MIKEFI-162034 format. One record per residue (C-alpha): residue in one letter; y, x, z. Coordinates in Angstrom, 3 decimals. Layout:
// residues N
a Y X Z $
...
END
This chain:
// residues 712
m 17.820 -5.799 -0.114 $
k 21.383 -4.931 0.818 $
d 21.923 -1.721 2.792 $
y 23.877 -2.774 5.887 $
k 25.614 -0.217 8.095 $
r 26.001 -2.453 11.130 $
i 24.678 -5.752 12.490 $
l 26.541 -8.471 14.396 $
v 24.378 -11.012 16.182 $
t 25.865 -14.160 17.679 $
a 24.130 -16.663 19.939 $
a 25.347 -20.253 20.187 $
l 27.955 -20.718 22.914 $
p 26.429 -22.911 25.653 $
y 28.562 -25.766 26.957 $
a 29.875 -24.942 30.437 $
n 29.214 -28.456 31.737 $
g 25.775 -27.772 33.182 $
p 23.079 -25.116 33.641 $
v 20.930 -23.798 30.792 $
h 17.371 -25.070 30.429 $
i 14.281 -23.614 28.797 $
g 14.949 -25.513 25.571 $
h 18.125 -23.469 25.147 $
m 16.223 -20.269 25.891 $
a 13.381 -20.983 23.457 $
g 15.623 -22.167 20.653 $
v 18.372 -19.550 20.780 $
y 18.599 -16.869 23.434 $
v 15.091 -15.426 23.733 $
p 14.621 -14.993 19.950 $
a 18.116 -13.533 19.618 $
d 17.429 -11.058 22.413 $
i 14.085 -10.041 20.886 $
y 15.800 -9.318 17.573 $
v 18.624 -7.352 19.197 $
r 16.350 -5.267 21.432 $
y 14.221 -4.388 18.397 $
q 17.278 -3.332 16.373 $
r 18.531 -1.216 19.267 $
a 15.120 0.482 19.436 $
q 15.590 1.224 15.733 $
k 18.872 2.946 16.714 $
r 20.901 0.667 14.490 $
d 24.565 -0.120 15.086 $
i 24.344 -3.641 16.514 $
k 26.542 -5.862 18.701 $
f 25.318 -8.985 20.503 $
v 28.029 -11.502 21.448 $
c 28.093 -14.845 23.187 $
g 30.122 -16.752 25.779 $
s 30.672 -20.094 27.443 $
d 32.088 -22.942 25.363 $
e 34.608 -24.373 27.825 $
h 36.454 -27.005 25.800 $
g 35.664 -30.449 24.487 $
v 35.124 -33.975 25.753 $
p 31.877 -33.300 27.692 $
i 33.795 -30.948 29.987 $
t 36.512 -33.473 30.800 $
i 33.964 -36.240 31.288 $
r 31.970 -34.123 33.727 $
a 35.164 -33.317 35.612 $
m 36.089 -37.007 35.877 $
k 32.648 -37.884 37.166 $
e 32.719 -35.149 39.800 $
g 36.317 -35.770 40.790 $
v 37.398 -32.202 40.069 $
t 39.450 -30.438 37.406 $
p 37.956 -29.270 34.082 $
q 38.760 -25.697 35.132 $
q 36.638 -26.080 38.258 $
i 33.764 -27.365 36.132 $
v 33.847 -24.478 33.653 $
d 34.322 -21.876 36.387 $
k 31.274 -23.190 38.197 $
y 28.951 -23.395 35.216 $
h 30.171 -20.263 33.454 $
a 29.093 -18.244 36.486 $
l 25.783 -20.098 36.767 $
i 24.964 -19.714 33.066 $
k 25.909 -16.043 33.009 $
d 23.696 -15.366 36.034 $
s 20.782 -17.200 34.398 $
f 21.069 -15.096 31.248 $
e 21.193 -11.869 33.253 $
q 18.172 -12.868 35.321 $
m 16.209 -13.637 32.145 $
g 17.099 -10.275 30.623 $
i 19.286 -11.628 27.806 $
s 21.113 -8.417 26.953 $
f 24.479 -9.485 25.543 $
d 26.951 -6.722 24.860 $
i 29.538 -9.225 26.045 $
y 29.322 -12.709 27.544 $
s 32.845 -14.088 27.241 $
r 34.400 -17.539 27.617 $
t 36.630 -19.648 25.402 $
s 39.176 -20.131 28.176 $
n 40.163 -16.462 27.887 $
q 43.642 -15.779 26.564 $
v 42.385 -13.629 23.680 $
h 40.336 -16.562 22.437 $
h 43.233 -19.018 22.666 $
e 45.378 -16.627 20.665 $
t 42.674 -15.908 18.077 $
a 41.752 -19.556 17.499 $
a 45.381 -20.719 17.351 $
a 46.225 -17.941 14.865 $
f 43.229 -18.893 12.716 $
f 44.389 -22.536 12.624 $
k 47.995 -21.502 11.951 $
k 47.011 -19.420 8.913 $
l 45.088 -22.304 7.369 $
y 48.043 -24.598 8.064 $
d 50.567 -22.144 6.632 $
d 48.386 -21.826 3.524 $
g 48.635 -25.595 3.053 $
l 44.915 -26.215 3.478 $
f 44.973 -29.089 5.993 $
e 45.364 -32.786 5.244 $
e 47.541 -34.693 7.728 $
k 46.270 -38.214 8.426 $
e 47.148 -41.053 10.770 $
t 44.188 -43.147 11.856 $
e 43.238 -45.683 14.515 $
q 40.869 -44.536 17.218 $
y 39.375 -46.124 20.291 $
y 41.455 -45.681 23.423 $
d 40.789 -46.389 27.099 $
e 44.015 -47.834 28.532 $
k 42.759 -47.536 32.075 $
t 42.080 -43.778 31.953 $
k 44.626 -43.155 29.156 $
t 42.014 -41.324 27.124 $
f 41.033 -41.396 23.470 $
l 37.302 -41.963 23.394 $
a 34.761 -39.966 21.422 $
d 31.975 -42.131 19.978 $
r 29.572 -40.892 22.642 $
y 31.752 -42.371 25.385 $
i 31.750 -45.890 24.052 $
i 28.837 -48.031 25.264 $
g 27.711 -51.449 24.130 $
t 24.780 -53.555 23.017 $
c 22.767 -52.179 20.122 $
p 22.832 -54.573 17.125 $
v 19.307 -53.457 16.185 $
c 17.262 -53.623 19.406 $
s 19.714 -55.283 21.861 $
n 19.704 -52.280 24.211 $
p 22.740 -53.020 26.444 $
n 23.523 -49.306 26.948 $
a 23.595 -47.939 23.399 $
y 26.104 -45.184 22.626 $
g 28.781 -45.372 19.961 $
d 26.976 -42.792 17.831 $
q 23.312 -43.608 18.479 $
c 20.968 -45.916 20.347 $
e 18.593 -43.763 22.355 $
k 16.138 -46.644 22.728 $
c 15.474 -47.387 19.044 $
g 16.993 -44.251 17.513 $
s 19.409 -46.100 15.204 $
s 22.530 -44.218 14.088 $
l 25.566 -46.307 14.983 $
s 29.341 -46.386 14.937 $
p 31.482 -47.886 17.725 $
e 32.417 -50.773 15.418 $
q 28.768 -51.820 15.238 $
l 28.329 -52.143 19.003 $
i 28.338 -55.623 20.531 $
n 30.748 -55.913 23.471 $
p 31.816 -52.239 23.446 $
r 33.168 -50.746 26.662 $
s 34.402 -47.387 27.877 $
a 31.843 -45.174 29.566 $
l 34.661 -43.848 31.736 $
s 36.069 -47.005 33.246 $
d 33.965 -49.890 31.866 $
a 37.192 -51.245 30.324 $
v 37.224 -52.739 26.829 $
p 38.714 -50.070 24.542 $
i 41.532 -50.801 22.131 $
k 42.437 -49.237 18.792 $
k 45.456 -46.939 18.844 $
k 47.106 -44.920 16.083 $
t 47.030 -41.135 16.251 $
k 47.752 -38.238 13.892 $
h 45.399 -35.348 13.178 $
w 44.828 -32.467 10.755 $
y 41.749 -32.546 8.550 $
f 39.927 -29.683 6.851 $
p 38.951 -30.688 3.265 $
l 35.293 -29.666 3.228 $
q 34.821 -31.371 -0.138 $
d 37.020 -28.708 -1.750 $
y 34.466 -26.067 -0.748 $
e 31.393 -28.001 -1.846 $
p 30.955 -26.185 -5.216 $
w 31.314 -22.805 -3.536 $
l 28.893 -23.754 -0.735 $
k 26.277 -24.837 -3.269 $
e 26.549 -21.519 -5.053 $
w 26.684 -19.347 -1.938 $
l 24.087 -21.193 0.136 $
i 21.803 -23.255 -2.122 $
e 21.575 -20.636 -4.868 $
g 22.232 -17.520 -2.822 $
h 20.150 -18.039 0.317 $
k 16.843 -19.549 -0.725 $
e 15.177 -17.081 1.641 $
w 16.517 -18.950 4.699 $
k 14.092 -20.895 6.850 $
n 12.980 -24.177 5.303 $
n 14.345 -26.279 8.150 $
v 17.784 -24.669 7.781 $
y 17.897 -24.673 4.001 $
g 16.619 -28.258 3.786 $
q 19.162 -29.674 6.219 $
c 22.036 -27.923 4.435 $
k 20.864 -29.093 1.013 $
s 20.625 -32.659 2.273 $
w 24.217 -32.554 3.538 $
l 25.529 -31.060 0.324 $
d 23.572 -33.513 -1.836 $
k 25.219 -36.417 -0.004 $
g 28.675 -34.933 -0.568 $
l 31.121 -33.521 1.966 $
q 34.246 -35.166 3.337 $
s 37.376 -34.062 5.164 $
r 36.801 -33.466 8.870 $
a 39.388 -33.665 11.641 $
m 40.016 -30.284 13.243 $
t 42.197 -31.561 16.092 $
r 41.727 -33.988 18.961 $
d 43.851 -35.920 21.466 $
s 43.416 -34.194 24.807 $
n 45.160 -32.023 27.363 $
w 42.083 -29.804 27.785 $
g 41.522 -27.202 25.118 $
i 43.450 -24.902 22.817 $
k 46.789 -26.474 22.045 $
v 47.568 -27.030 18.389 $
p 50.239 -24.453 17.484 $
s 53.768 -25.364 16.493 $
p 54.126 -26.250 13.731 $
p 52.454 -28.599 12.967 $
a 52.358 -29.896 16.556 $
p 55.429 -30.025 18.823 $
e 55.967 -27.155 21.236 $
g 53.269 -27.327 23.921 $
g 50.785 -29.074 21.645 $
g 52.045 -32.625 22.110 $
g 48.717 -33.686 23.606 $
k 46.831 -32.281 20.612 $
v 44.122 -29.621 20.903 $
l 41.802 -27.910 18.445 $
y 38.518 -29.684 17.771 $
v 35.861 -27.904 19.821 $
w 33.782 -27.186 16.722 $
f 36.784 -25.516 15.144 $
d 37.511 -23.294 18.120 $
a 33.960 -22.582 19.368 $
p 32.625 -20.473 16.458 $
i 35.881 -18.537 16.438 $
g 34.740 -17.584 19.941 $
y 32.348 -15.137 18.276 $
i 35.349 -13.365 16.763 $
s 37.399 -13.325 19.961 $
a 34.413 -12.090 22.002 $
t 33.982 -9.207 19.558 $
k 37.691 -8.440 19.958 $
e 37.200 -8.217 23.715 $
l 34.166 -5.992 23.244 $
t 35.539 -3.349 20.903 $
g 38.746 -2.200 19.306 $
k 36.729 -1.813 16.107 $
w 35.986 -5.546 16.000 $
a 37.225 -5.803 12.389 $
d 34.409 -3.494 11.249 $
y 31.932 -6.166 12.358 $
w 33.834 -9.137 10.930 $
c 35.651 -7.872 7.868 $
k 33.546 -5.160 6.225 $
e 31.075 -6.219 3.556 $
d 28.416 -3.812 4.826 $
t 28.073 -5.816 8.065 $
k 25.034 -8.054 8.512 $
l 26.078 -11.226 10.375 $
v 23.270 -13.278 11.953 $
h 23.774 -16.553 13.876 $
f 21.044 -17.643 16.326 $
i 21.322 -21.383 17.004 $
g 19.359 -24.587 17.553 $
k 18.823 -27.127 14.798 $
d 21.566 -29.418 16.109 $
n 24.121 -26.744 15.189 $
i 22.909 -25.964 11.665 $
v 25.644 -27.868 9.818 $
f 28.417 -26.284 11.883 $
h 27.180 -22.728 11.331 $
c 25.955 -23.020 7.749 $
i 28.559 -25.317 6.194 $
i 31.689 -25.854 8.301 $
f 32.180 -22.371 9.802 $
p 31.412 -20.515 6.527 $
a 33.905 -22.802 4.745 $
m 36.498 -21.972 7.414 $
l 35.833 -18.235 6.989 $
k 36.040 -18.558 3.213 $
a 39.319 -20.479 3.459 $
h 40.836 -17.890 5.787 $
g 39.623 -14.939 3.738 $
n 38.922 -11.387 4.940 $
f 35.760 -12.322 6.883 $
v 32.087 -11.626 6.187 $
l 29.716 -14.570 5.862 $
p 26.369 -15.011 7.636 $
d 23.441 -13.175 6.089 $
n 21.028 -15.454 7.919 $
v 20.978 -18.371 10.352 $
p 17.404 -18.467 11.732 $
a 17.788 -21.766 13.587 $
n 14.878 -23.126 15.597 $
e 13.778 -26.695 16.162 $
f 13.632 -28.363 19.606 $
l 11.334 -27.657 22.537 $
n 10.042 -30.798 24.243 $
i 8.761 -30.849 27.815 $
e 5.448 -32.434 28.732 $
g 5.492 -34.484 25.525 $
e 9.025 -35.854 25.938 $
k 12.379 -34.763 24.540 $
v 14.607 -32.803 26.885 $
s 17.243 -35.082 28.390 $
t 19.865 -33.548 30.651 $
s 21.262 -36.982 31.507 $
r 17.828 -38.063 32.780 $
n 17.200 -34.632 34.328 $
w 14.092 -34.201 32.187 $
a 14.444 -30.454 31.883 $
v 13.255 -27.181 33.356 $
w 16.416 -25.426 34.500 $
v 16.474 -21.641 34.233 $
d 18.324 -21.072 37.515 $
q 15.644 -23.068 39.337 $
y 12.794 -21.334 37.528 $
v 13.889 -17.851 38.624 $
k 13.989 -19.073 42.231 $
d 10.579 -20.766 42.028 $
f 8.916 -17.864 40.171 $
p 10.653 -14.664 41.311 $
g 9.598 -11.636 39.317 $
c 8.085 -13.820 36.575 $
e 11.024 -13.820 34.148 $
d 8.927 -12.040 31.510 $
v 6.260 -14.712 31.829 $
l 8.726 -17.397 30.803 $
r 10.030 -15.224 27.958 $
y 6.442 -14.785 26.786 $
v 5.547 -18.472 26.915 $
l 8.768 -19.562 25.203 $
c 8.218 -17.074 22.379 $
a 4.477 -17.698 22.007 $
n 5.202 -21.427 21.824 $
a 8.549 -21.166 20.022 $
p 9.690 -24.126 17.878 $
e 10.280 -21.862 14.877 $
t 9.321 -24.343 12.144 $
k 8.875 -27.649 13.991 $
d 9.487 -29.202 17.396 $
n 7.066 -27.790 19.947 $
d 5.986 -28.794 23.423 $
f 6.214 -26.938 26.733 $
t 3.719 -27.964 29.396 $
w 3.250 -26.397 32.783 $
k -0.516 -26.229 32.190 $
d 0.021 -24.221 29.001 $
f 2.452 -22.003 30.931 $
q -0.274 -21.299 33.480 $
d -2.970 -20.768 30.836 $
r -0.887 -18.345 28.786 $
n -0.018 -16.327 31.871 $
n -3.503 -16.241 33.340 $
n -5.582 -16.049 30.161 $
e -3.332 -13.957 27.919 $
l -0.824 -11.895 29.902 $
a -2.976 -11.240 32.962 $
s -6.506 -11.335 31.504 $
i -5.843 -9.598 28.172 $
f -2.674 -7.476 28.215 $
g -2.471 -6.743 31.938 $
n -6.210 -6.331 32.274 $
f -6.365 -3.729 29.494 $
v -3.561 -1.652 30.984 $
n -5.009 -1.876 34.493 $
r -8.565 -0.946 33.413 $
t -7.237 2.004 31.438 $
w -5.276 3.363 34.409 $
v -8.032 2.770 36.962 $
l -10.678 4.507 34.825 $
m -8.342 7.367 33.914 $
h -7.723 8.057 37.614 $
k -11.401 7.694 38.451 $
l -13.033 9.519 35.538 $
c -10.352 11.961 34.311 $
n -8.803 13.361 37.498 $
s -5.694 11.140 37.132 $
k -4.613 13.019 34.003 $
v -4.470 12.283 30.288 $
p -7.791 13.605 28.962 $
k -8.205 15.692 25.838 $
l -9.079 14.135 22.464 $
h -12.206 15.850 21.117 $
e -11.920 15.663 17.337 $
d -15.558 16.631 16.812 $
f -16.693 13.612 18.853 $
l -14.624 10.918 17.090 $
d -16.671 8.036 15.701 $
d -15.911 4.996 13.531 $
d -14.829 2.879 16.508 $
d -12.352 5.554 17.550 $
r -10.907 5.779 14.051 $
l -10.677 2.003 13.773 $
i -8.673 1.621 16.999 $
m -6.318 4.354 15.796 $
e -5.819 2.438 12.539 $
n -5.268 -0.772 14.540 $
i -2.423 0.853 16.479 $
q -0.640 1.948 13.327 $
q -1.212 -1.303 11.434 $
s -0.084 -3.459 14.345 $
t 3.176 -1.506 14.483 $
l 3.858 -2.310 10.823 $
n 2.946 -5.975 11.320 $
v 5.200 -6.389 14.359 $
q 8.084 -4.695 12.580 $
r 7.756 -6.839 9.465 $
s 7.521 -10.092 11.452 $
i 10.601 -9.335 13.558 $
e 12.630 -8.393 10.468 $
e 11.631 -11.771 8.983 $
y 12.558 -13.630 12.212 $
k 8.901 -14.547 12.831 $
f 8.908 -13.664 16.482 $
r 5.900 -15.776 17.400 $
d 3.743 -13.907 14.861 $
a 5.074 -10.567 16.085 $
l 4.220 -11.356 19.695 $
y 0.734 -12.507 18.727 $
e 0.209 -9.157 17.007 $
v 1.079 -7.294 20.214 $
i -1.300 -9.365 22.340 $
d -3.988 -9.057 19.696 $
l -3.687 -5.264 19.832 $
s -4.298 -5.345 23.586 $
r -7.254 -7.655 22.927 $
k -8.666 -5.080 20.493 $
g -8.131 -2.427 23.148 $
n -10.236 -4.433 25.592 $
q -12.958 -4.885 22.980 $
y -12.945 -1.181 22.177 $
m -13.226 -0.209 25.828 $
q -15.963 -2.753 26.418 $
k -17.968 -1.345 23.511 $
k -17.487 2.254 24.670 $
e -18.384 1.503 28.321 $
p -16.990 4.726 29.833 $
w -18.105 3.581 33.321 $
i -21.724 3.603 32.075 $
k -21.369 7.004 30.428 $
a -19.931 8.319 33.691 $
k -23.383 8.012 35.239 $
k -24.594 10.692 32.800 $
t -22.011 13.243 33.925 $
t -23.341 13.912 37.399 $
d -25.167 17.108 36.373 $
d -24.311 20.075 34.180 $
g -25.692 20.543 30.685 $
p -25.013 19.694 27.038 $
q -25.967 16.037 27.463 $
f -23.561 15.588 30.337 $
a -20.733 17.465 28.603 $
a -21.110 15.197 25.571 $
a -20.862 12.105 27.776 $
q -17.642 13.401 29.346 $
k -16.177 14.047 25.901 $
e -16.940 10.461 24.899 $
i -15.259 9.262 28.080 $
d -12.268 11.496 27.371 $
n -11.906 10.175 23.823 $
c -12.122 6.537 24.906 $
l -9.545 6.850 27.666 $
h -7.280 9.155 25.664 $
l -7.056 6.556 22.885 $
c -6.704 3.691 25.382 $
l -3.787 5.500 27.025 $
q -2.118 6.111 23.643 $
l -2.665 2.441 22.801 $
a -1.106 1.412 26.137 $
a 1.918 3.626 25.432 $
n 2.303 1.898 22.083 $
l 1.995 -1.484 23.766 $
a 4.977 -0.587 25.960 $
i 7.072 0.089 22.850 $
l 5.898 -3.010 20.989 $
i 6.237 -5.373 23.948 $
n 9.682 -4.111 24.969 $
p 11.741 -6.488 22.762 $
f 9.758 -9.418 24.161 $
l 9.073 -8.453 27.789 $
p 11.572 -5.741 28.760 $
t 10.778 -5.738 32.471 $
t 7.083 -5.265 31.752 $
a 7.856 -2.367 29.427 $
k 9.906 -0.690 32.176 $
k 7.019 -1.056 34.637 $
m 4.745 0.660 32.139 $
l 7.239 3.498 31.683 $
y 7.164 4.040 35.435 $
m 3.368 4.173 35.455 $
m 3.435 6.701 32.584 $
k 6.192 8.801 34.234 $
v 8.248 8.849 31.034 $
v 11.905 8.077 30.270 $
d 13.420 5.166 28.345 $
k 13.532 7.228 25.154 $
m 9.806 6.578 24.832 $
l 10.712 3.002 23.803 $
d 12.562 4.131 20.654 $
w 10.884 2.470 17.670 $
e 10.374 5.791 15.910 $
n 7.606 6.425 18.460 $
a 5.722 3.228 17.634 $
g 2.408 3.892 15.909 $
k 2.216 7.504 17.055 $
l -1.010 8.692 18.672 $
k 0.297 11.584 20.770 $
l 2.810 9.823 23.007 $
l 1.173 10.973 26.248 $
s 0.465 14.689 26.474 $
v -2.969 15.987 27.395 $
g -3.122 17.038 31.045 $
y -0.114 14.964 32.054 $
s -0.642 13.205 35.395 $
l 0.177 9.513 35.578 $
r 1.065 7.270 38.491 $
p -1.406 4.740 39.907 $
p -1.530 1.333 38.162 $
e 0.814 -1.497 39.116 $
l 0.019 -5.166 38.721 $
l 1.908 -6.308 35.622 $
f 1.162 -10.035 35.918 $
r -0.108 -12.044 38.852 $
k -2.249 -15.139 38.510 $
i -0.373 -18.439 38.756 $
e -2.204 -20.920 40.980 $
d -2.915 -24.606 40.407 $
e -0.801 -25.571 43.418 $
e 2.285 -23.955 41.870 $
i 1.832 -25.885 38.632 $
k 1.240 -29.143 40.462 $
a 4.464 -28.597 42.415 $
q 6.456 -28.040 39.211 $
i 5.098 -31.189 37.583 $
e 5.920 -33.207 40.683 $
k 9.398 -31.657 40.791 $
l 9.980 -32.575 37.152 $
k 8.868 -36.172 37.665 $
s 10.720 -36.660 40.938 $
g 13.897 -35.306 39.378 $
l 13.565 -37.827 36.562 $
v 13.217 -40.707 39.026 $
k 16.380 -39.663 40.842 $
a 18.352 -39.425 37.640 $
q 17.123 -42.799 36.384 $
d 17.642 -44.736 39.619 $
p 21.175 -46.208 39.598 $
n 20.799 -47.071 43.294 $
n 19.924 -43.516 44.272 $
w 23.297 -43.034 45.956 $
k 22.635 -46.140 48.071 $
q 19.458 -44.602 49.477 $
e 21.302 -41.333 50.099 $
a 24.072 -43.151 51.919 $
k 21.513 -45.087 53.940 $
t 19.845 -41.812 54.919 $
m 23.210 -40.437 55.996 $
e 23.884 -43.562 58.047 $
n 20.508 -43.282 59.751 $
k 21.186 -39.667 60.654 $
s 24.377 -40.607 62.448 $
d 23.132 -43.841 64.067 $
p 20.736 -43.309 67.016 $
d 19.882 -47.008 67.164 $
k 18.313 -46.739 63.715 $
h 16.235 -43.601 64.065 $
g 15.507 -43.557 67.801 $
d 14.787 -40.325 69.620 $
v 14.595 -37.137 67.609 $
n 10.991 -35.994 67.315 $
p 10.128 -32.337 66.738 $
k 9.077 -31.517 63.186 $
s 5.730 -29.933 62.355 $
e 5.521 -26.147 62.434 $
i 6.468 -24.203 59.308 $
v 5.947 -20.603 58.266 $
y 8.779 -18.156 57.607 $
d 8.368 -18.457 53.832 $
d 9.261 -22.156 54.078 $
f 12.472 -21.343 55.926 $
a 13.273 -18.490 53.520 $
k 13.460 -20.961 50.647 $
l 16.751 -22.289 52.050 $
d 19.946 -20.683 50.766 $
l 22.420 -21.164 53.630 $
r 26.007 -20.017 53.133 $
v 29.337 -20.389 54.889 $
g 31.962 -22.355 53.005 $
t 35.579 -23.285 53.682 $
v 36.696 -26.880 53.193 $
a 39.467 -26.793 50.583 $
a 40.007 -30.556 50.317 $
c 38.590 -33.715 51.833 $
e 38.949 -37.466 51.295 $
k 37.260 -40.725 52.259 $
v 34.779 -42.212 49.787 $
g 35.850 -45.705 48.781 $
k 33.804 -48.632 50.133 $
a 31.730 -46.285 52.311 $
d 32.784 -46.149 55.959 $
k 30.636 -43.157 56.805 $
l 31.085 -40.887 53.799 $
l 33.548 -38.069 53.193 $
k 33.922 -36.219 49.914 $
l 34.511 -32.525 50.565 $
t 35.573 -29.777 48.163 $
i 34.084 -26.578 49.552 $
d 34.999 -23.019 48.589 $
l 31.870 -20.824 48.501 $
g 33.607 -17.665 47.350 $
t 32.224 -17.449 43.807 $
e 32.297 -21.189 43.176 $
t 33.657 -24.499 44.428 $
r 31.355 -27.432 45.140 $
t 31.697 -31.127 45.822 $
i 29.598 -32.360 48.743 $
v 29.358 -35.886 50.107 $
s 28.584 -36.039 53.826 $
g 28.014 -38.913 56.261 $
i 30.431 -37.635 58.915 $
a 33.428 -39.942 58.420 $
l 32.876 -41.682 61.776 $
h 33.076 -38.308 63.500 $
y 35.744 -36.378 61.578 $
k 38.930 -37.433 59.854 $
a 39.456 -36.241 56.298 $
d 42.708 -34.377 57.039 $
e 41.251 -32.474 59.998 $
m 38.377 -31.143 57.877 $
v 40.612 -29.076 55.596 $
g 40.391 -25.399 56.504 $
k 37.261 -25.725 58.624 $
q 34.295 -23.505 57.926 $
v 30.889 -25.136 57.528 $
v 27.319 -24.072 56.826 $
v 26.076 -25.316 53.452 $
v 22.552 -25.677 52.074 $
t 23.424 -24.467 48.573 $
n 20.044 -24.728 46.833 $
l 19.442 -28.390 47.621 $
a 18.976 -30.412 44.430 $
p 22.148 -32.413 43.560 $
r 22.201 -36.113 44.446 $
k 24.544 -38.930 43.537 $
m 26.141 -40.964 46.298 $
k 28.588 -43.731 45.447 $
g 28.754 -42.340 41.925 $
i 29.678 -38.834 43.170 $
e 27.290 -35.946 42.622 $
s 26.798 -34.149 45.916 $
q 25.986 -30.498 45.268 $
g 24.453 -29.502 48.577 $
m 24.551 -30.474 52.248 $
i 26.608 -29.342 55.227 $
l 24.750 -28.787 58.494 $
t 25.594 -30.694 61.655 $
a 24.126 -31.044 65.136 $
e 23.694 -34.421 66.821 $
d 24.057 -34.744 70.586 $
k 22.314 -37.269 72.804 $
d 25.143 -39.767 72.274 $
g 24.773 -39.634 68.508 $
k 27.944 -37.582 68.006 $
l 27.821 -35.166 65.061 $
r 29.169 -31.638 65.444 $
l 29.700 -29.204 62.585 $
l 27.765 -25.953 62.613 $
a 30.136 -23.058 61.971 $
p 30.374 -19.277 62.572 $
e 31.965 -18.176 65.828 $
d 34.656 -16.246 63.930 $
t 36.051 -16.815 60.450 $
v 33.986 -15.116 57.740 $
s 34.391 -14.799 53.972 $
p 33.407 -17.913 52.009 $
g 29.955 -17.435 50.522 $
s 28.655 -15.340 53.415 $
s 24.902 -15.708 53.785 $
v 23.403 -17.333 56.884 $
s 20.051 -16.030 58.121 $
END
C-alpha cells in the first residue's frame, strides 16, 4: 500500500436549486464526514472540501419558474444547504460555491490550457431551441409522448413511467417544458473533449489499476469503457455560467459557457485554493491520496471524464478511490424532488431538534453501500429506540448510575487479583472492536464499522447483566472478608464498564460527534481523549477521578411523531402532484378576503405555547411587487428577509396596489411549506388583519426594523 503524506477528500457539489434531502446525506455527506473525522482522529494531514454547484440548466429553469434571477436562486439555496450541513455536523474545512471569482478564474484557465494545447474538437451541430423563450433546450426540458408506453409527459432523455431511455427525436409531438412551444432545430458551435483518445489509458489506469474499487463503481466504469467512449461537448449555449474564454469564444463568451460537468469538478480545485495557499500540495504531489465521495449517478463523471481531464491537463494527482454509494429510497419509492417525495434535511432538524445524530446513525446503519436501500420512518424509530436508546444509551446510563450509587461517584480501582474470565473477555472485546472499526473505515465499510461499535455496547450490557453489581451490593452492607470481596467485584465490573464507555466515545465520534461530546462532558475530559491513539486502551479514566452525573444521550421517539412524518410525506406528495393545487390556494385566499363567503370569524380552538412556537415569524421588506396574471386578487411579492429573498403570492390585490407595496415592511410566516399558486411557488405567507368590513390590513412593526428580525 502506498505511503501517503496527506489526504484530500471531496464531496459531490450539491446543486443550488433546492434543499438537500436524506438521500444526499446517506449517499455522500455522512460517509464522507465519518471518514474525515476518523482520519483527523488519526492525526493525519487531511482536507475536506465541498461547495454549491451554482451553474447549469436546472438553475436557470428554477429561476424562470419562480420569476427571479438565477443569482437569487443560488443565493437562497446555497445558504439553506450550508446551514443544513452545519446542523448535521458535516465538518467541511471549506464549503465554497462555484459562483466565486476564484472558481471562475480556475475553471476558465483549465479550459484555456486544454484549448491552447489543441485538445478540443470544434463542431457545429443542430440542437433544439425554444423560440419563445430564446433558449437552447437540454433533453430534460423537452416533453412529449413516449413512443413505448404513450405517456404524454415523457422527458427527452427518459420516460419516468416505463423507464425507457429516449432522445428528443423519439418523442411524439415534442414541446418545450418552458413555454409549451414546439421547439425547432438551430445550428450552434461547441467545443468537444475527445474522450475516445483517453480510452486506452483509462482502461490501464482504472480497469487494470483499481480492481480494489467497489464493485458497483468498477462495474459501471467497465461497462462504459467496453461500449467505447465518444467526444463530449464541454460548452453550452447560455448566459448563466462560466463564460468560455477568448479565444476560442468572442470576448464576453458570446453566449457560450462551460458545460456544468466540466466546471463543477474543477470546483474541488478552486475550493482548495480558497482554503490554503498550499493547495498545490494536495492536487499536484504524488504522495497525496485523493478520494471522491459521490452518489452512483456521478460515477462516470468522477471516474472517467474528470480523470481524463486531469490527465490531459497534466500536473494533477488522480483519485485513489471513489467509494460511490447507491440510492436511498423512501418508504419503498424512489426519491423524487419534483413530486416532493423526499425527507428534507432542513425540515428534519426543525421537527427533531437535538436528534441530528439519530439521523446520522440511521443513514449509516442503513447506508446504500452496495445496493439501493430503503428508509422508512418505522425503521428510523426502531433503530433509535431499540439500538441507540436501549443498547448504547442504556449501557452508558446504567454504568454512570451504578458508579455514582455504588462507587461514591468516582472511578473505582481495578483489582487484578479478582479478575475472572468474563473480565478478561470484555477487555479483549474492547481491543478487538477497535481494530475491527479501524479496518472497516479504512476500507470504506462504514455500515460494518458502526455495527461493531453498537455491538461493543451490546457486549457491555451483557457483561454488566452477568456480573449483576446491584445484587452484589446487597452483600456489602457489613464489614468482613466476604463483603470486601463483593465490593472488589463491583469495582472491577464498573471500572471495566467505564473504560468501555470511554472507548465507545472514541469509536462513536466519527459517526455521532454530538453524542461523543456529551460523553466527554460526563467524563470531565477534554477533546484530546477522542484521538484514535487512545482507542483500545484500558486506562482512559483514572482511578479515583470523579465523574459528572449521567445525561440522557437518546430520547425515545413516540408513535405520534412517526405518524406525523408519514402523513407529512404523503400530504406533500399530493400537493406536488396536484396540478390544480394553486387553484385551491387562490380560492382559499379569495375566501379569506371575502366576508360573504366565510361569514363571521369564529374563534379557533385553544392551543398550547409549543404549537405557537413552531411558527417562524420574521419581518421582511417588500423589494418588488406585481399583479399575477388572470388572478384579480393575487399579488406576487419579492420580500427581502435579510439573509435571503423570497417570492410570496398573497391574496391582497383588492386591498393594495402593487406599486404601493414596494418598501413596506410585513410579517412573514417563513417556515410554511411552499405552495404553487397560478404556477408560482409561494414560499411563505404574509400576515394581515381583516376588519368587520372585510378590509385587509398588513401587520407591520411600529418602527422600521432590519429585514429578518424575529417576531415573538
